N, C-alpha and C positions, 0 to 999 in steps of 0.2 A: 447636313444642313442644320440648323442649331432653333428652331420659328415659331421653340413654346414661348410664352408670355412676353412674346409681341404686339402691338395695337391688331387688334382688331377691326374690317372693314364692318359698317351697316348697315350699307348699299345689300345685303343679302335676302332672298326669300326661300324660307324655306316651304315647300309646299309635297316632301314624301309624307306625309303623314296625312294629307287630308284640314285646311282648314285653320285656321286659327296663324297662318303666315306673316311670322317676321317683316319688317318691310320699312324701311329708312332709301329718301330719296332727298335730291337737290333738284332745285328749278332747268330744266335744260338752259344751255345757249350750243349756239354756230359757230365756229371758226373755222375762216376761211371762206371757201365754194360753199358752195350747198348738199348738205349734209345728200346720205343713201336713202335717203324718201326710205319705203315698205320695203320693199325688196325680197329680195333671198338668203335665205341664215347661209350664214359662213361659214364652216368648221372644218377642225384638222381632217373632219370620216366623213365618207356623205354614207348615206345609204348599200349605193353597188359598192363599194369596199367594202362594209362590216359581213356583205355577201361573199364575196372575192376571201377574206376568211375566214371566213367558215364550214368556205368549199376545201380549202387548203386543211383547216386545221381537223375535219373533218367533227364539225359543233356545230350546231346547229342553232343560228343566232335569230332566229327571233326570237328567243324565248325571249329576249332584250326588252322586246316590244313589249310584254306583259297583258298582251290582248288577241283575244283571235285576229285570222287572217280575214285581214279587208277589214278591220278596225284597229282602231288605238282603247286602251286605257283610260279606264276613268280612273282615279283618285279619289278613292274611298277614307273615311276616315278612321283610322286608327288609334285603338286608346293611348293614352296619352301615359308617358313615363316614361323614366331615364332611361336609352338606351346608347350606351355609353362608345359604343364604335361611331354610330351618326353623326354624337354627341364632336367624338371626333374627328369626323371629318369635317365636320360644319368647321370645328371650330381652324384649323389645317387649311378648310377653304377662305374661310374667315378670315385668317392671317395674311393667306397669297396677296385677298385680293387688296388686303390694305397695303400693302407693301411695293405695289402696284400704282394704287389711286398714290401715294411718294412719293413717288419716283418721275409718275409725269404730273405730278403738282406742278414739279418742279421745274422740270423739263417747262410745260407750256411758260413760266411765271416765265420763264428768261428769255421768254421772250414778248412779257408785256399779256400774253392768256389766262385765262380762265380752265383748268378740267372738270370741267361734271364728270362725274367715275357714272361707273357702269354701274346698275345692277344683275346682282348674278341670281338667278334661281335652280335650288338644288331641288329636285327631281325625281321619284321612281316609277318604270316603265312611260309615263308619257304624260303630259302636260298641255297644254294651249299656249302659243307665244301667237303675236301680231304676224310673224309668217307661215304661223298652220301648226297640226299640230307636233310637238316638238316628240320622238321618241326614243329611248335607251339608243337602238341603237344604228340611230344619227350620229354617231357620237355629237361631242359637247359643238354648239358650235354661239355667237349670232348674231341674232334677228336689229339690223335696223329700221324697222321700225318703230317697234320698244326703246330697241337702246338698252337689251335685259343679253346675257351672254346663260345657256341654258347648258346643266349640267347634269347627269344620273351621270352619281358619284361610280356604278358598278364599272363603269367604266375604267376607271383607272386598275381593276383586277384581270379586265377581261387586258389590258396591255397589259400588266406584268406577266398573267400565268397561261393568255396565249402566244403573244406578241414578242417574247420573250426579252424588257424593253416594263419600265418603272422603276419607282421608289422619289422618295418624296420631293424631290429638285425633279426628274422626268413631268410625275406630277406637279409643280410646280410654270413650266415651260410648258403643260397644257392650257393655265390657265392665262397666263403671261398671252400668249401667243391670242387668245382669245380676241384675252383685253384689248393686244395690239389692231381689231379689227373694232376697236372702239377707239380707241386712234386716230383709225383711217377715214372710218365716220365722223365724225368730229373737224377733223381737220382738210376733204369735201376730200376726201383719196376714190373714198366707196362709190361715192354715189357717180364722181368722175367715168369709172372700170366702170361701171354695171349700166351704164351708157351709152357708153360706144362698144362695150357686147351683147348690150342690143343690135345694136347695126351690125357686127361683125361676122361672119361666118364662121363654124363653128369650130371651126384650128387657130381663126385670130381672137375667138372668145376665151380657147383655152387656152393659149398663153397670156393674152392676159390676164385670167384667172392666178395662174404659175405666178409672174409677176405678183402679184395681190399679195397673196403663200408667202411669197416669199420674205418681202418687207415685215410681212407679219412674225413671222421665225424671227430677223433681223431686228425690230426693235423688240421682241423676247428677250435675244439676246445684247440690246442695252439695258432692259431694266436684270438682267441677271450685273453685269459689271456692277448697275448702280449704286444696286440692294448686296451684291455680297458680301463686305465689311461689315456691314448688319446682319445676317444672316452668316455669319463665319460659312459662305458659301467653298466645299474644298474642288480640290479634280478631278478627284471623284464624283460629285454634284456633278460638274460640267460633261463628262464624262455619258451620267445618265442620262443628261436634258441630248447630245449626238445622238448617244444612242434609240431615244428614242425617235430623235429627230431622221434617223436611218432605217425606223423599223419602220417607220409613214410614210416611209421620200413614195412613191409613185411607180420606178420603177419596181421595188424592193417589193411592189404588194405589186402584179400583175405579175411578177416570178412565180412569187408566192402560191395566187394561185395557179401554176401551171399552165396561165398563157405565153410570150411573146410579147414584148418591153415592144408597146407603140408610144413614143414617145410626143404626136403629134395626140393623143389621146391623157400627159399628163392634164391633173389640176391644182395638183400643188407644187408640184418639183419632185425630183428624181434625190433618191439618198443624199448624195453625190451636196447637191447642190444645196440643201434643206441644213443640214448639214453646214454646207459654208458661211453660209447664211447666217445662222443662227452665230459663230465665230464673230463673222464681222462684223454686228451687234456686240458683242461681249466684248470681245479686244478695245472696240473703243467705244466704246461707252457714249456713242454722238448716234441721236437717230438723223442724221446730214448726210451719214455716209447706208444710208439700208433706202437711195437709192433706186430697186428695181429695176424702175422704168424705163431709165435713162442707160443701165449696166449695158453691152453688148454685148460680156462673154457673161453668163448665167453659174 
């Protein structure tokens, strides 16, 4: 993938150094049905998943929280100055966010709608959100309450070093997946599913969550398909995304933690399901093919 030199998004808040973060936004609009409300964070990982990973690899993942037990880290001010690694990470994230904005703006416009971009918050250790405190061990997530994606970029290193997945396009898939939750919020899908989950029992709520997450994987595939030419995406890049989808499948994580696979407990989908739906979106480039809620077989 060739991402350097592309348009970057201005919808970035960099809270990693404390104070003086960059912010740009657009007026919020609602598309279709009611949005997600304050809700709870929608992310590739939940904290329990990180604990399972830590148990398997023998790694103390609580260090990613950036604070002591029972608390959260606060963002202290850091000395100003250039940081090549952080600047490069921000450039990558801003470029990928810009690519999602271009693709989803085109898709919404084709339906006579206007796409309102999400803002992506870069943080280190912990930060506040409308969905509660964000912490690194939660992994990237989307908060419908403030329509922001939260990302501690240390997650990319965990993905590569601890889970055997990663790479530029794998990281792009992670971002595209979280942006997909924003799309679900704008279209009303997220709010509708959250309302239904409140009325459902645990098994039914988990099943709804799986369908929501698989649709986000499919939307990420749609983005990959439509952005492929401009980013010069290769087969190896797509393999990175598929490998990452497999690495974060619920069955993979349950096996990695030394437990048995319990499908009724899945909240994001199996490795095969996540790969299948990402590839469905990638192969078609059509968000209309991402109706996981009507699919008999996931």
